[in-house]
N, C-alpha and C positions, 0 to 999 in steps of 0.2 A: 256393893252399894245397895242400901235398902230404900225402897221407894214407899212413901206413905200413900196408901190408897184411901181416898175419902169415902165416907159413908154416904152413898147417893140418896138414901131415903130420909136423911135428917133435914131439918129446916136450914135454909140458906141465910147467911148474914151478909149484908151489903158491905159492912166494914168490920173492924175489930171489936166494936162495942156491941154488947148484947142488945141494947135498945134499937140497933139498926137492923133488927130481924125483919125479913121480908115475908111475903105470903107464898113463896115458892120454895121447893126443895132443891137440894144440891144437884140432883140429876137434871132438873129443868134448866138450871143455870148453865150447866156445861153443854147440854144438848141444844138449847135454843139461843141462849145469849152469846155463846162462844162458837160452837161448831157450825150452826146454821149461818151465823153472821160471817164467818170466814168463808164458807162456801159461796154465799151471795156475793161477797167482795171479789172472789176469784172469778166467778161467772161474769160479773160486770167488767172486770179487766179483760177477760177473753173476748167478750162481745165487742169491746171497743178496739181491741187489737186486730181482730180478724173480721172481715166482711161477711155478709150473709152468703155470698157466692163462694167464698173460700171454705166456709163451714159445710155448705152443701156439697162441694167438690170432695171434701174429706169423707163425708158420710157415704156418698156414692162409691168412692174408691174402696171403702172398707168392705164392699160386697165381694171383692176379690181376695180378701184375706184368707189364707189357707189355715190359719190357726184354729185349734180345737175342731179338727176334722171338717173344715170349711163350714162352720156354723153360720157365718154371715153371708155365705154365697147366695146371691139372688140375681136371677137372669134379668128380671125387669129393671132393677137398679143399674145393672151393668149396661144394658141397652140405653137407658136414660143418660148415663154418664157419657156414652159415645155421642148420642144425639145432641146433648146440651153443651158439652165442653170440648169435644174433638170432632166436630162435623166435617172439617176440612181434611182430616187424616184418614177418612174412610169414604169410599165411593158409595153411591146409592145401592148398588148391588151388594157390596160388602155389608152394609147396614142391614139389608134384608136377610142375608145369610147368617149374620152373627148369632141370632137366637138359636138357630139349628146347630151351629157349631158349639155353642155353650151347652146345649142339651147333651150332645155327644161327650163333651168334657165332663159334665156332671156324672154321667155313668162311668166314665173312665177313672175319675179321681177316687171313686169308692172301690174299684176293682184292682187297680194297679197299686201295689205296695210302694212303688217308687214315688208316687204322688202323695203319700200319706206321711203323717208325723212331721209336717212342715210348720214352721212357726212364723214366717214372714214372707212377704211378696217377693223379695229378692231371691230367697231360696227356691220358690216356685219357678222363677224365671230361669235359674241355673239348671234345675231338674228338667224343665221343658227342652232346654238346649242340649243337655247331655244325653237325654233319652231319644232325641230326634222328634219329639212330639211337637216341637215348635213349628215344624212344617205342616203337621196335620191340623194344629190349632193356631195357624199363623195370625189370625185376627186377634185372638186372645193374647198371643205373645206380643203383638205390636202394641196393644193397649197397655199391657203390663209395663213394657219398656217406656211408654209415654208417661205413665204414672210415676215410675221410678226416677224420672228426671225432675219431678216437682221440687224435692229438697234442694237440688243444685240451682234450679231456676229461682227459688225463693231466696236462697242465700246470696245469689248474684244481685237480686234486686235490693236486698238489704245493704249489701256492700256498696251499691251505687248510691243509695240515699245517704249512707255514712260519708261517702266521698264528697257528695254534694254539700253536706254541712261543713266540711273542711274548706272547700273551695269558695263557696258563696257565703261569706261571713256577713256580719252586720255592717262592716265598713265597705263591703263590696256587694251590697244587696241590689244595686242597679245594673249589675252585669247582664248583658243581653244573652239570649238563649244560644245563639251561635257560638259566641266566645266562651260561654259556660260549658257547652258540650265539648268544645275542643280541649278545655282544661280538664274536664272530667275524664276524657279518654286518656290523656297523659297520666293522670293520677291513678286511674284504675289499672291501666296496662303499663305500670311503671317499669316492670321487668323488661318489656320489649323496648320501651322508650330509652332505657339506659344503654341499649346497644347502639343507639344513634349517636353520631358525632356531629359537631358543628359543620365540618367540611362536607359530610354526606348530605346534610340538609341544604347547604348552599348549592351543592352540585345538583340536587334535585330541582331546586328553584330555577337554576340556570337552564337545565334541560327542558323544563316546562316552558320557559320563555322562548327557547329556540324552537320547540315544536309549535307553539302558538304563532310564531312569526312566519312559519312555512305555509300557513293557511290564508 
């Protein structure tokens, strides 16, 4: 298949007629009128889809990326990530010791060949576990595991919102929160709900009534 490559230095025509000649060249049209417009549109879509906090979390998380010989590794960003988004997962003493542990890891990651040539955070987590370094760098290992749960947490949230759109339709938009939550649980955990039978549900209600009557 032969592709026609346009001459970027010639004058650009707005239409097929010669009299519709513009004041710009072909390169300007493709660069600014098309390429930049598409980039701006994609940026606007990303900005509306993700909140400022989510973008900030992703930026700080990239400081742990082992790709390209840990080029993005930044102790300050990692400590900010812990302080800002995982304050309850680390004690005050652990937060104080974290920068020192990261400095030891920074020296080790350039000297130990097992920590090199890694392309993603999950590989780093596996290597830390296999080499036993997860015990020496236990704070770093904990933070990596917390970050690796983000995709599962995000997909679970998206799944919940999708289920809510199915349950709470236009005809049932006055459904109260309690009843809505009960229906969402059944819809989301349908695999577990399918194991229940009508008799087991009735027996559970009977047992609840008997226990309440004893008090």
